[in-house]
C-alpha positions in Angstrom: 47.0 -47.5 -117.7 49.4 -45.1 -118.1 49.9 -46.6 -121.8 46.9 -46.3 -122.4 46.4 -42.7 -121.2 49.3 -41.8 -123.4 48.8 -43.6 -126.2 47.7 -41.3 -129.2 48.4 -38.0 -127.1 49.1 -36.3 -130.1 45.6 -36.8 -131.8 44.1 -36.3 -128.4 45.1 -33.0 -128.1 44.0 -32.0 -131.4 40.4 -33.3 -130.8 40.1 -31.1 -127.7 41.5 -28.1 -129.7 38.8 -28.8 -132.4 36.3 -29.3 -130.0 36.7 -25.6 -128.6 37.0 -24.3 -131.6 33.6 -25.7 -133.1 32.2 -24.6 -129.3 33.6 -20.9 -130.2 32.2 -21.0 -133.7 28.4 -22.3 -132.7 28.1 -19.7 -130.5 29.2 -16.4 -132.3 27.3 -17.9 -135.2 23.8 -18.4 -133.3 24.7 -14.8 -131.4 22.3 -15.9 -128.2 20.3 -13.4 -126.4 22.1 -12.3 -123.1 21.2 -9.8 -120.3 23.8 -6.8 -119.0 23.4 -4.4 -116.1 24.4 -0.6 -116.3 24.7 1.4 -113.2 24.7 4.8 -111.8 23.7 6.3 -115.5 22.8 9.8 -115.2 19.6 11.4 -116.1 19.5 14.9 -118.3 17.1 17.3 -117.8 15.7 18.6 -120.5 12.7 22.0 -121.0 14.4 23.7 -118.1 12.9 26.7 -119.4 9.2 25.7 -118.6 10.1 26.4 -115.0 12.4 29.9 -116.2 9.1 31.0 -117.2 7.3 30.6 -114.4 9.8 32.0 -112.1 10.6 29.0 -110.4 13.8 26.7 -110.0 13.8 23.3 -108.6 16.2 21.0 -107.1 16.7 16.8 -108.0 15.7 15.3 -104.6 16.1 11.7 -106.2 16.7 10.0 -109.5 19.1 12.0 -111.2 21.1 8.3 -111.7 18.7 5.2 -112.7 20.1 1.4 -112.7 18.6 -1.2 -115.2 19.2 -4.2 -117.2 19.2 -4.8 -120.8 18.6 -7.8 -123.0 19.3 -8.6 -126.5 21.9 -10.5 -129.0 24.7 -11.0 -127.3 26.9 -8.7 -130.3 24.9 -6.1 -129.6 24.7 -6.0 -125.9 28.9 -6.4 -125.8 29.2 -3.3 -127.9 26.9 -1.1 -125.9 28.5 2.1 -123.6 27.1 4.3 -121.3 27.0 7.1 -123.9 24.6 4.7 -126.2 21.6 5.3 -123.9 19.3 8.3 -123.7 18.0 8.9 -120.3 15.8 12.1 -120.1 13.9 13.6 -117.5 11.3 16.3 -119.1 10.5 19.1 -116.7 7.4 19.9 -119.0 5.4 16.7 -117.9 6.3 17.6 -114.1 3.3 16.1 -112.1 1.0 17.8 -109.4 3.0 15.5 -106.7 6.5 16.8 -108.6 7.6 14.0 -110.2 9.0 13.8 -113.8 8.6 10.4 -115.9 12.2 9.3 -116.8 12.6 7.8 -120.1 15.4 5.6 -121.4 16.3 4.9 -125.1 19.0 3.2 -127.2 18.7 4.8 -130.7 21.5 3.1 -132.0 19.4 0.2 -131.7 16.1 1.1 -131.4 13.8 -2.0 -130.4 16.3 -4.3 -130.9 17.1 -4.3 -127.1 15.2 -4.2 -124.3 15.2 -2.4 -121.3 14.4 -4.4 -118.4 14.6 -4.1 -114.3 14.9 -0.5 -113.9 15.2 0.4 -110.5 13.5 3.7 -110.7 10.9 5.2 -113.5 10.5 8.9 -112.1 12.9 12.0 -110.9 11.4 13.6 -107.8 12.1 17.4 -107.4 11.5 19.8 -105.5 10.2 23.7 -106.2 11.4 27.2 -105.2 10.3 30.5 -106.2 13.4 32.1 -108.2 15.1 34.8 -106.7 17.4 37.4 -107.9 19.7 39.8 -105.6 22.9 41.9 -106.2 25.8 41.7 -104.4 29.0 43.8 -104.3 32.3 41.7 -105.3 34.8 41.8 -102.4 38.6 40.9 -104.0 40.4 38.8 -101.6 44.3 38.1 -102.3 46.0 34.7 -101.8 49.8 34.7 -101.5 52.2 37.1 -100.3 53.8 39.5 -103.1 57.6 39.7 -103.3 59.8 41.7 -100.7 59.8 45.3 -101.5 56.2 45.9 -102.9 52.7 46.4 -101.4 49.3 45.8 -103.0 47.7 49.3 -103.1 44.2 48.2 -105.0 42.5 45.3 -105.8 39.9 46.3 -108.2 37.1 44.2 -109.5 35.2 44.8 -112.9 32.1 45.1 -112.9 32.2 45.2 -108.7 28.6 44.4 -108.5 27.1 41.0 -109.3 23.5 39.8 -109.7 23.0 36.4 -108.1 19.7 34.1 -109.3 18.8 30.9 -107.2 16.2 29.2 -105.4 15.3 31.9 -102.3 16.1 29.7 -99.7 19.9 29.4 -101.8 19.7 33.4 -102.0 19.0 34.0 -98.6 22.0 32.4 -97.1 24.1 34.1 -99.2 26.9 36.4 -97.3 29.2 37.2 -99.7 30.4 37.2 -103.4 34.3 37.2 -103.8 37.0 36.6 -106.5 40.5 35.5 -105.9 43.3 36.7 -107.2 46.8 34.9 -106.5 49.6 37.8 -105.8 52.0 35.2 -104.7 55.7 36.3 -105.7 53.9 39.5 -108.1 56.6 42.5 -108.5 54.4 44.4 -110.8 50.7 45.3 -111.2 48.8 42.7 -113.6 45.2 42.4 -114.7 43.6 38.5 -114.4 40.5 37.0 -115.1 38.9 34.8 -112.4 35.3 33.7 -111.5 33.0 34.4 -108.9 32.6 32.4 -105.4 29.8 32.5 -103.4 30.5 32.0 -99.4 27.0 31.9 -96.6 26.7 33.3 -93.6 28.9 30.5 -91.9 31.9 31.0 -94.5 31.8 28.2 -95.9 31.6 27.8 -100.0 28.6 27.2 -101.2 27.5 25.2 -104.5 28.0 27.8 -107.5 26.5 25.5 -110.1 22.8 25.9 -108.3 23.2 29.6 -109.2 23.6 31.6 -112.1 25.2 35.3 -112.5 24.8 38.0 -114.9 28.7 37.6 -115.3 30.7 34.7 -115.4 33.6 36.0 -115.1 35.8 39.0 -113.7 38.4 41.2 -114.6 40.5 42.0 -111.1 43.3 44.3 -111.8 46.1 44.6 -108.9 47.8 47.8 -108.4 51.4 47.1 -106.5 53.9 50.4 -105.0 57.3 49.4 -104.2 57.7 49.7 -100.2 60.5 51.3 -97.7 61.7 51.8 -94.5 62.2 55.5 -92.9 63.5 56.5 -89.3 60.8 58.3 -87.6 61.2 61.4 -85.8 59.1 62.6 -83.4 59.8 65.6 -81.1 57.8 67.1 -78.1 56.2 70.3 -78.5 55.1 72.3 -75.0 55.7 73.5 -71.7 54.8 71.9 -68.8 53.0 73.0 -65.5 54.4 75.8 -63.5 57.3 74.1 -61.0 57.6 71.0 -63.0 59.9 69.6 -66.1 59.7 67.3 -69.1 62.1 64.5 -68.8 62.9 61.0 -70.3 61.1 61.5 -73.7 60.2 58.0 -75.5 58.7 56.8 -78.0 58.2 53.6 -80.5 58.6 52.8 -83.1 61.4 54.4 -84.7 61.2 53.4 -88.0 58.2 52.6 -90.2 57.2 51.3 -93.7 56.0 53.3 -96.3 54.6 52.5 -99.9 54.7 54.5 -103.0 56.0 55.2 -106.3 60.1 54.9 -106.9 60.0 58.8 -107.3 58.2 59.6 -104.8 59.9 57.1 -102.3 63.3 58.3 -103.3 62.6 62.1 -101.7 61.9 60.8 -98.3 64.7 60.2 -96.0 62.7 60.2 -93.2 59.1 61.1 -91.4 59.0 63.9 -88.9 56.5 64.6 -86.5 55.5 66.5 -83.3 53.5 65.7 -80.0 51.8 68.8 -78.6 51.8 68.8 -74.8 51.1 71.7 -72.5 50.5 72.3 -68.2 51.2 68.3 -67.3 52.1 67.7 -63.6 52.2 64.2 -64.4 53.7 61.2 -66.4 52.0 61.0 -69.8 51.3 57.6 -71.6 49.6 58.6 -75.1 49.5 57.7 -78.7 49.7 59.6 -82.1 48.6 58.9 -85.6 51.6 58.6 -87.7 50.1 58.9 -90.9 49.1 62.8 -90.1 52.6 63.2 -90.7 52.6 61.3 -94.0 52.9 62.8 -97.4 50.0 62.4 -99.3 51.9 60.9 -102.2 53.0 57.8 -100.2 50.9 55.1 -97.7 51.9 54.2 -94.3 51.8 50.4 -94.6 53.5 49.6 -91.4 51.9 47.2 -88.8 52.4 50.3 -86.3 49.8 53.0 -87.3 49.9 55.0 -84.2 53.3 55.8 -82.0 53.2 55.0 -79.0 54.3 58.0 -76.3 55.9 58.1 -73.2 57.1 61.1 -71.0 58.1 61.3 -67.2 57.3 64.4 -65.5 59.0 65.7 -62.4 58.8 68.3 -60.0 61.2 70.8 -59.4 62.9 72.1 -56.6 62.3 75.6 -56.2 63.9 78.7 -54.3 62.7 82.5 -54.0 64.8 85.4 -54.1 64.5 89.1 -53.9 65.7 92.0 -55.9 65.5 95.4 -55.5 65.1 97.9 -58.2 68.7 98.9 -58.5 69.7 95.5 -59.5 66.9 95.3 -62.2 68.8 95.8 -65.4 66.7 98.3 -68.4 67.3 97.1 -71.3 66.3 98.8 -74.9 65.0 102.1 -73.9 64.5 104.3 -76.7 67.1 107.3 -76.2 65.1 110.5 -75.4 63.1 108.5 -72.7 63.2 108.1 -69.0 62.2 105.5 -67.3 61.0 105.5 -63.2 60.1 102.8 -60.7 57.2 103.6 -58.8 58.4 102.3 -55.6 61.5 101.1 -53.9 60.0 97.5 -52.9 61.7 94.2 -53.2 60.6 92.0 -56.0 60.3 88.8 -55.2 60.6 85.6 -57.8 61.0 81.8 -57.6 63.8 79.6 -59.2 62.9 76.5 -60.5 65.8 73.4 -60.9 66.6 69.8 -60.6 67.6 69.2 -56.9 71.1 68.8 -57.7 71.3 71.8 -59.3 69.6 73.9 -56.8 72.6 73.5 -54.3 74.4 75.5 -56.7 72.0 78.6 -57.4 71.7 81.8 -55.8 70.2 84.8 -56.8 73.0 85.6 -58.5 73.0 83.0 -61.0 70.5 85.2 -62.4 70.0 88.5 -64.1 67.1 90.2 -64.1 65.6 92.7 -66.7 62.8 94.5 -68.2 62.8 95.1 -72.2 61.7 98.4 -73.1 62.0 97.9 -76.8 58.4 99.6 -78.7 57.5 100.7 -75.5 55.6 104.2 -75.1 55.2 107.2 -72.3 53.4 106.1 -69.4 53.0 104.4 -66.3 52.3 100.7 -66.6 53.3 97.1 -65.6 56.4 95.5 -67.2 57.3 91.8 -66.6 60.5 91.2 -64.9 62.4 88.7 -66.9 65.6 86.6 -66.5 68.7 85.6 -67.7 69.6 82.5 -66.8 72.1 79.4 -66.8 71.1 76.1 -68.2 70.6 74.6 -65.4 67.7 76.8 -64.0 65.0 75.0 -65.5 62.8 78.1 -65.5 61.5 81.2 -63.0 58.8 83.1 -62.1 57.9 86.5 -64.0 56.8 89.1 -61.5 55.5 92.5 -62.6 56.9 95.8 -61.5 55.3 99.4 -61.9 57.1 101.5 -63.9 57.0 105.1 -65.4 58.3 106.4 -68.6 58.5 109.8 -70.1 60.1 112.1 -72.9 59.8 111.2 -76.3 61.9 108.7 -78.1 63.8 109.3 -81.1 
């Protein structure tokens, strides 16, 4: 049996190959009719201007792609590509039920290939009134500039844009933005970008359903250099009678400013004042740092306000008295005479800290009246005191005097 199968083996193999070759020749010569499937072929829309003339826009509900089969000679069918088909919905043929017939042709082969088994014959659309609205363009920066630099301005040109779309779409628009990448930037620059539209929920909207009066927007980004400088704030004012300001504190101690290099070089620190008067309780407040910054630079620190804290303490006090002989007369013009109108004791009050008060008495102070530029007549003058540093303040009693004569 084995011998029968292997007898003339070469001849048998040659016969088989010849049979296959003849079958291929016959198939290609006869070129039989076959079918082939095509899926998700995009439908092109034409004559959209018909709707624009009516101030209408449309949205495709169904029928934006079609599936079908073709029938024809194998030689033609096998050479077909998606691009060989013209699949068109002519919007000028829109029906009263908002349906557009879809035509499928193959210009390359004409009637030589037949379209069979189509799944869709019409495109369904939804019509809406066209709406146009103007929006401001906001510039949004992405990324972080190089250390030592600050984005002063981001200017869009134009800074307004008209958006045209279906009324329901336009009513959803919250803002129109252009994004600019500033990552690692160290000099001013310009860039051209496209607008993006966001709805009231902050979601990016499909711009393909809108038209703009500007397709591209130029954005100019102006960079400034930055500098860290010390902040000095001094206290100005006097406390309420019998009280003292102590332990004045503020933050921040340093701030960051931005400007042109030549302006930054002129600034070594920022100095300001916190004005306060007649307080008898601890103070906690804020002060606007920008009030102390030159117009040529910008305060860009995260702290735009300085936080102020001030402790107020009540001083100990002691009453002292002086007779008129103990009051020194200063700067009385030559040729003039001064007399005290009574010999009563003059009482004053000394204010100092508890620790200092233990060592202070009436002799720690020198009472005097200053008669410079005074004229003749009877009047009240204020008694002043020369006092040591540990005496915080004194009362200022008045005393009646009479000045006579003529000064030289």
